[in-house]
C-alpha positions in Angstrom: -17.1 165.6 92.2 -20.9 166.4 92.6 -20.8 165.4 88.7 -19.0 162.9 89.3 -21.4 161.4 91.9 -24.7 162.5 90.0 -23.4 160.6 87.3 -22.6 157.2 89.0 -26.2 157.5 90.8 -28.0 158.0 87.2 -26.2 155.2 86.0 -27.2 153.2 89.1 -30.5 154.0 88.5 -30.3 153.5 84.6 -28.8 150.1 85.1 -31.5 148.9 87.6 -34.4 150.2 85.2 -32.7 148.1 82.3 -32.8 145.5 84.5 -36.5 145.5 85.3 -37.1 146.7 82.1 -34.9 143.7 80.0 -35.8 141.0 82.7 -35.1 141.9 86.2 -38.6 143.2 86.9 -39.7 139.8 88.8 -36.2 139.8 90.8 -36.7 143.3 91.7 -40.5 142.6 92.9 -39.3 139.8 94.8 -36.4 141.6 96.6 -38.9 143.9 97.4 -41.7 141.7 98.9 -39.1 139.9 100.7 -38.3 142.9 102.4 -41.9 144.0 103.2 -41.9 143.6 107.0 -37.8 144.7 107.1 -37.1 148.1 108.7 -35.0 150.3 106.8 -31.4 150.6 107.8 -30.8 153.7 109.7 -34.3 153.3 111.3 -34.3 154.4 115.3 -37.3 153.7 117.5 -37.1 155.7 121.0 -33.3 156.0 120.4 -33.0 152.1 119.8 -31.2 151.3 116.3 -33.8 148.6 114.6 -32.5 149.2 111.3 -32.3 145.9 109.2 -34.8 144.1 111.3 -38.1 142.6 111.0 -40.9 143.6 112.6 -40.9 140.6 115.1 -37.2 141.3 115.7 -38.0 144.5 116.3 -40.9 143.7 118.6 -38.5 141.7 120.6 -35.5 144.3 120.7 -37.9 147.1 121.9 -39.7 144.8 124.7 -36.1 144.0 125.9 -34.7 147.7 125.6 -37.7 149.9 126.4 -40.5 148.1 127.8 -38.8 146.0 130.6 -36.5 149.2 131.8 -40.1 151.0 131.8 -41.4 148.2 134.1 -39.6 149.1 136.8 -41.7 150.6 139.8 -40.5 154.4 140.7 -39.6 154.4 144.3 -40.5 157.7 146.2 -38.0 158.2 149.4 -38.9 160.2 152.5 -36.4 159.4 155.3 -36.8 156.0 156.2 -40.3 155.7 154.1 -40.7 154.1 150.7 -43.8 154.8 148.2 -43.4 152.8 145.4 -45.6 153.5 142.2 -45.5 150.4 139.8 -46.4 150.6 136.2 -49.8 148.7 136.7 -50.6 151.2 139.2 -49.9 154.0 137.2 -51.4 152.0 133.9 -48.6 152.4 131.8 -48.8 151.3 128.7 -45.7 151.2 126.0 -46.9 151.4 122.6 -44.7 149.1 120.8 -46.8 148.0 117.8 -47.6 151.5 116.8 -44.1 152.5 117.3 -42.7 149.4 114.8 -46.1 150.2 112.7 -44.6 153.6 111.9 -41.1 153.0 111.5 -42.2 150.3 108.6 -44.4 152.7 107.2 -41.7 155.0 106.8 -39.4 152.4 105.7 -41.9 151.3 103.0 -42.1 155.1 101.9 -41.7 156.2 98.6 -41.8 154.3 94.6 -41.1 150.7 94.0 -37.9 151.8 92.3 -37.0 153.8 95.1 -37.3 150.8 97.4 -35.7 148.3 95.5 -32.5 150.7 94.9 -32.4 151.0 98.8 -32.7 147.6 99.4 -30.3 146.5 96.5 -27.6 149.1 97.9 -28.0 148.9 101.6 -28.9 153.1 101.7 -30.1 154.1 105.0 -33.2 156.2 105.6 -32.6 158.1 108.7 -36.0 157.4 110.3 -37.0 158.4 114.1 -39.7 157.4 115.9 -40.3 158.7 119.2 -41.5 156.7 122.3 -45.1 156.3 122.5 -46.0 155.6 126.1 -48.9 156.5 127.9 -50.3 156.5 131.6 -53.2 157.9 133.8 -52.4 161.1 135.3 -55.4 160.5 137.8 -53.6 157.5 139.3 -50.5 159.5 139.5 -52.4 162.4 141.0 -54.2 159.9 143.5 -50.6 158.2 144.5 -49.2 161.6 145.1 -52.5 162.5 147.4 -51.8 159.0 149.4 -48.1 160.0 150.0 -49.4 163.7 151.2 -51.8 162.0 153.5 -49.2 160.5 155.5 -46.8 163.2 155.4 -48.3 166.5 155.5 -48.4 168.2 159.1 -50.4 171.3 159.8 -48.9 174.1 161.5 -49.6 175.1 164.9 -49.8 178.6 165.9 -48.2 179.7 169.1 -51.2 180.6 171.7 -51.2 182.0 175.1 -53.1 180.2 178.1 -54.3 182.5 180.6 -54.7 182.1 184.4 -55.8 184.9 186.7 -52.3 185.3 187.9 -50.2 184.6 184.7 -50.1 184.0 180.7 -48.1 180.9 179.7 -47.0 181.0 176.0 -47.5 177.7 173.9 -44.5 177.7 171.0 -45.7 177.7 167.6 -44.8 174.6 165.6 -43.8 174.6 161.8 -45.8 172.1 159.9 -45.1 170.3 156.4 -46.4 169.4 153.2 -45.7 167.4 150.1 -44.9 169.8 147.0 -47.5 167.7 144.8 -47.7 169.7 141.7 -43.6 169.2 141.6 -44.0 165.5 142.6 -46.6 164.5 140.0 -44.5 166.6 137.1 -41.2 164.4 138.2 -43.1 161.0 138.4 -44.8 161.6 135.0 -41.2 162.5 133.6 -39.7 159.3 135.6 -42.4 157.0 133.9 -41.8 157.9 130.4 -37.8 157.9 130.6 -36.0 154.9 130.0 -32.7 156.2 131.5 -33.9 158.3 134.3 -33.4 157.0 138.0 -36.5 155.3 139.2 -35.5 156.5 143.0 -37.1 160.3 143.7 -36.8 162.2 147.0 -39.9 163.7 147.9 -40.2 167.1 147.5 -41.7 169.1 150.6 -42.4 172.7 151.6 -42.3 174.2 155.0 -45.9 175.5 156.2 -45.2 178.6 158.3 -47.9 179.3 161.4 -50.0 181.8 161.2 -48.8 182.9 164.6 -45.2 182.4 165.4 -43.5 182.2 168.6 -41.8 185.5 167.9 -44.5 187.0 167.0 -47.0 186.3 170.1 -46.0 189.1 172.0 -46.8 191.6 169.4 -50.4 190.1 168.8 -51.0 190.9 172.2 -49.9 194.2 173.0 -52.1 193.9 176.3 -54.1 191.3 178.2 -56.2 191.8 181.5 -57.2 189.1 183.6 -59.5 189.1 186.4 -59.4 187.2 189.8 -62.9 187.5 191.2 -61.8 185.9 194.5 -59.0 188.0 195.2 -60.7 191.4 193.7 -57.7 191.8 191.3 -57.5 192.7 187.4 -54.0 192.3 186.4 -52.7 194.1 183.2 -50.1 192.1 180.9 -48.4 193.9 178.0 -46.5 192.1 175.5 -46.9 189.1 177.7 -45.2 190.5 180.9 -47.3 191.4 183.9 -47.3 195.4 184.2 -49.6 196.3 186.8 -52.1 194.6 189.4 -55.5 197.0 190.2 -58.0 196.7 193.0 -61.4 196.1 191.9 -65.1 195.5 193.1 -67.3 192.5 191.3 -70.9 191.3 191.0 -72.8 190.5 194.0 -74.2 187.2 194.7 -76.8 186.6 192.2 -75.4 189.0 189.5 -72.0 188.0 189.4 -69.4 188.9 186.7 -69.3 186.3 184.7 -66.5 184.0 184.1 -65.0 183.0 180.7 -62.6 184.8 178.3 -63.8 187.6 176.2 -62.5 190.9 174.5 -62.5 194.6 174.8 -65.5 195.3 172.4 -66.7 198.8 173.2 -64.3 201.8 174.8 -66.1 205.2 175.7 -65.0 208.5 177.4 -67.6 209.9 180.1 -70.5 207.5 179.0 -73.7 207.5 179.6 -75.4 204.5 181.7 -77.9 202.4 179.4 -79.9 200.9 182.6 -80.8 197.4 181.8 -84.4 195.9 182.0 -83.6 193.9 184.6 -85.7 193.8 188.2 -83.0 195.2 190.5 -83.0 198.4 188.1 -86.4 199.4 189.3 -87.8 202.5 187.9 -84.8 203.4 186.2 -85.1 200.0 184.1 -84.6 201.1 180.4 -83.5 204.6 180.7 -80.5 206.3 179.6 -78.9 208.2 182.4 -76.1 211.0 181.0 -73.2 211.8 182.3 -73.1 213.5 185.7 -74.0 212.8 189.4 -76.7 210.2 188.9 -74.4 208.0 186.4 -72.6 205.5 188.5 -70.5 205.1 185.5 -67.4 207.2 186.1 -65.1 208.5 183.6 -64.3 205.5 181.4 -66.1 202.6 179.8 -64.6 198.7 178.6 -67.4 196.8 177.4 -66.9 193.2 177.1 -70.2 191.1 177.2 -74.0 191.7 177.4 -73.8 194.8 178.7 -71.2 194.1 181.4 -67.9 195.8 181.2 -64.9 198.1 183.2 -65.8 201.4 184.8 -64.9 204.1 187.2 -66.7 204.1 190.4 -66.5 207.1 192.8 -67.8 204.4 195.5 -64.0 203.9 196.6 -65.0 201.9 199.4 -67.1 199.2 197.3 -63.7 198.0 196.0 -62.5 194.8 196.9 -65.9 193.7 197.2 -68.7 192.0 195.5 -70.9 195.1 195.2 -71.7 195.7 191.5 -74.8 194.5 189.1 -72.2 192.4 187.1 -69.4 194.7 185.9 -66.4 195.7 186.9 -65.6 199.0 189.0 -62.4 200.3 189.6 -61.2 204.0 191.1 -61.5 206.7 188.5 -57.6 207.5 188.0 -57.0 203.3 187.7 -60.2 203.1 184.8 -58.1 206.2 183.1 -54.9 204.8 183.2 -56.5 201.6 181.9 -58.4 203.0 179.3 -55.3 204.5 177.7 -53.1 201.2 177.9 -55.8 198.9 176.2 -57.1 198.7 172.8 -59.9 197.5 171.0 -60.1 193.7 171.2 -57.7 193.4 174.0 -58.5 189.5 175.6 -60.3 189.5 179.0 -59.9 186.3 181.1 -61.9 186.0 183.8 -62.1 183.5 186.7 
């Protein structure tokens, strides 16, 4: 069978050569020239069969089958919101001329004899030219960024709002963010595909808060509030009230500072570093070691500019404004408190 087909092909070629040599050269040349702008049978551009069409006809078919489809906008959907990316905004361009030219070059490939043979017999070339489409990646990214600005929502961490008598927990809230890289990839894919859907659901991801409602209590194993008006220190553990203690606060002119602080220093049997203040008299600037002359008894929990919570043996001063700005507690109470509160425990004073 192979030999028969080979013999037939050789016969045809010989016949063509004879025609060309004897008197058909001019006819073959005329045929080749007449088909110079015609795409060979079997030619497909971007999946569209344009075999046997002239260059102009191929242009028209590709505009109808390719360009018109790609000219449809891509719409990103998020709930009731619609975000439209037009081909103009994406700077989309389809190189119809380049694709047709490449297909014609392949159709005209080969020798004069082989072309005349194909044109005379209607043989197929099986040419495939891929879609040539371009767009602006920067324009696509800018479109996605505009969507993100309108959709993204920051996460809100849970927090504590203290008062002198209670702690109010404000719940956390998850945030939302557009999956930008994923959306860019989908849009670029849809822009360059004629048969893909032009409606895209917006891809998003949940943004978790740094501190969740469930994790708030663990963040605050201890919390201290101080009510100067009632001379009361309250301890909260895991945001729940634990115990109230009788205290003394700063006297007039040397008031315990109001505000929110944290325990930044803890010491057992601390020395007294006497402030360089007029009220300290001859002791100003000295360091008084633990002992009878040291008014800071048992424990020290510093929180602001030399002010702190400490024990006292002057039990009669508790429940009054008697200190030089510190918080005084009985020795058993301050020893108990010291063991219950770690460094960085918040202190709210009002």
